[in-house]
N, C-alpha and C positions, 0 to 999 in steps of 0.2 A: 592388322597388328594387334588390335584389341582381342580378337578371337584367339590368337596365339597365346596371349597373356592369360586368358581365362582357361585355356587348355592346360597351360603350365601350372596354374594354381590348382586345378583339379587333380593333376598328377601328384602334386606336393601333398595335398590332403590325403589322397589315397595311400601314398607311401607312408605317411605318418600314422594313419589309423591302422595300418597293417602291422604296427609294432605289437599290438595285442591280438592274439589269435582267438581268444575266448570271446564268445558272445554273451551279453547280459540277458536278463529275463526276469520273470516273476517266479518266486519259489514259495511253496506252502510248507510250513513247519508246524508241528504240534508242540505245545508247551511241555517242557521237560525232556524233549529229545535233543540230540546233538545235530548240528547242521554244518556242512562243509562247503565252502565256496572255493572254486579253483580258477586261477587266472594265469593262462599260458602266454608268455611273451616271446618275441623273436630273439631279443638280446637280454639275457638275465643279468648282464653287468650294469644295466640302467636301474636306478633306484625304483622300487615298486612301493606305492603308497596305497594303504587301505583307509577308506573313510566311512564313517557312519553319518549319513546326511552330510553336514559340512565339517564334521570333526574328524581329525586324523587320529586313528586308533592304532595303526601299525605302520612301520617303515621297514622294508626288507624283512629280516627275521627278528625284528624287535617289536614287542608289544608296548605301546605307549599308554594305553588305557588299561591299567592293571586291575581295575575293578570290574571290567566288562565280562570276565569269564571267557577270554579268547585264547587261542593258540595259533601259532603261525610257523610254517616250515617251508623250505624250498625242496621241491622234487624235480631236479633237472632244471628245466626252464619254466616250471610251473610253481607259482606261489599258492600255497594251500592255507586258507584261512578258515579256522574252525570256531564256531560258537559251541562251547562245551555243553551248556544246558540252556535251551531256548526259553526265554521269558517273554511276557507280553511287551516289555519295553524294547525287545528286539524287532518289533514291527517297524521297519525303517528302510531307507535306501542305503545299501552298501555298495561302494564303488572301488574298483581296482584301477589305479592310475599310474602312469609313468611320469617321472619328474621331468624328463626331456626326451622327445617332444611331449607336450601336455595333451595326452590322450587318455581316455578312460572308458570303462564299461561299467554299467550299473546293474545291480541285482536288487530287485524289489522283494523284500521279505515280508510275508504276511503270516502272522502267528495265530494258529487256532488254539483257543483257550477253552478248557473244559468248564462247564457251567458250575456255579456255586449258588445255592439257594438257601434262604432262611425264611422262617415263618414268624410272623408276629400276630398275636402275642407269642413271646418266646418261652412260655412256661412249660411247654411239652403237653400239659393237660390244662384245659380251660374248663372251669366250673360255671355252668350257666343254669338259669332257671326257666321253667316254662313261662312264657309271656314276656321274656326279656326282649327289648326292642333294638333293632338295627345292630346286631352283633356283626362285626367285621373281622374276617381272617384274611391276612395279606401274605402273599408269597413274593419275597424280594429276591430278584436275580442280581446277585452281587458281582458275579463275573460271568464271562462267556463271550467268545468270539469264534464264529459269527453269533450274533445275538440270538439266543434260544427263545423258543416260545414256552408257554406255561400250560400244563394240563392238570386239572384237579380230578381226583378220584376219591371214592369212599370205599374203604375196605369192606369186602363181603356184601356189598350192596351198591345199587345205582345211586348216583348223586341225586339227592331230593330235588324234585322239580320246582319246589317253592323257594329255592335258593337262587339269588341273582348273582351275576358276574359283571364286574366292570374293570376298568383300567386294563383293557386288552386281555381280560380273563385272569388277571393276577390276583384279584380280590373276590372273596366270597362274601356276600351280604345276606344275612338272615333277617328279613324284615321283622319276624316274630318267632322266637325260639319255641320249638315244640318237641315232644318226647322223641319223635322219630329222627330228630337231628343228631341224637347221641351217636357216637362212633368215632372211628379214626379216619382222618382226612389226609390224603397224600398230595403234595405238590410235586409234580414231575417236570423236569426240563431236560432237553437234549439238543446237542448239535453234533457236528461231525467229529469233534474232539472227545466227546463222551457225554455222560449224563449224570444228574444228581437228583436227589429226592430229599424232601423234608416232610415230617409227619407231626400232626397235632391231634390229640384226642379230646373230644368234647363230651363232658359229662353233663347230663341234664337232670336237674332235680325239680321236684314240685315247688310251686311258689310258697312263700312263707304264709303262715296262718294270718288271715286278715287280708292279705293281698289276693288270695284265692277268692275271698268273698267280696272283694271290692272295697274293703275298708281297712284302716290301719288302727292299731291299738297303740296309743301314745303314752308317753311318760306322764304320770299324773303329778301336777304341781298345784297344791292348794295352800291356803294361808298357814295351816298347821300341819301340813303333810309334805315331806320331801322324800321322794322315792329315788333310790339308786339301784341299778341292776348291774351285776358283774358276771362275766363268763368265768367260771371257776377254773377252766383250763388256761385261758389267756389273760385273765385279770384285766380285761378291757371293758370300758364303759359301753354298754349296748344301747341300741336305739329304742327298744321297747321293753316293757316290764309287765309281767302278770303277777299281781299280788292278791292278798286275801280280799281286797276291796275292788278288784278288777275281774271280770268274768274270764276265766281261762277257757277259751273256746275249743282248744284241742281236747281238753279233758272233759268238757261239757258242763263245767260248774266252777264255782269259786274255790280257791285254795284256802284252807284254814291256817291262821297264823300260829306260830309256835308260842310256847309259853313266854318267850322273851320278846314277842312281838315281831318275829322274823318268819316270813312265810317261805316255805320250801316248795319246789316245783317238781314235776315229773320229768323223767329222762327216757331216752330210747324210743322216740317216735319213729313212725314208718319212714320219714324222709331222712333219717340219720342225723338230724340236727339236735344239739343240746339246748334245752331251755335255760334261762338264767338260773343260777344255783340258789340265789336268795334275794330277797328284797328287804332292805332296811327301812323301817318306818320311823 
């Protein structure tokens, strides 16, 4: 008797699942494309429900989630559910279900997303100096599915061997900046959905005078002397000052003060830097 009951229950389940002819499965879609799901039923008079995970998004030919970018139509006994423009948020389980009997098939949607990368510092051009310690350039992968890898290249040259990589190759570390580090560096990333690239250019200048010789020329403060230095272009207080009473090592000798007690400096040095325009004593 129990055997007959189990057989009868199996036939009931088989007959109910047969109400949906379509089989579910896993579908791969690229971001920005459209995707159509089809659900064929034996009896189109029964209400057809579409769900995204546990949320009902459509019933028969009516879209309930009006912000999802969906379209729905009936083609004979087949419900046609379309995602007009696939976005990463569409990576989900979509199911087609009948209201009665409660049967469903599930479509697992996996969205492939093109990579998006950014480099920091995000200045486009980074101005470094010879001898600068532990310069770090980072390639940030902001988007991408499957997760893309990162490849660094240097335009028109091989990547210098004295540069270190860490964070799975996403960061370039320059332990000590040298002249040959100057150039354009590309961060490349790619997956099945596409590729992206970001570029930063590194300019390398000679060290400031004094730094090259292992010494700094400081602002002089005495009881009866107060020295200020100004950058004539930016009008900003500078950290060093070369006046008539301080040896101007780039020029090889002291600067003579003006008749008003204001010493002027030379301009146009080989490293392209401007010396302070004047020193007020």
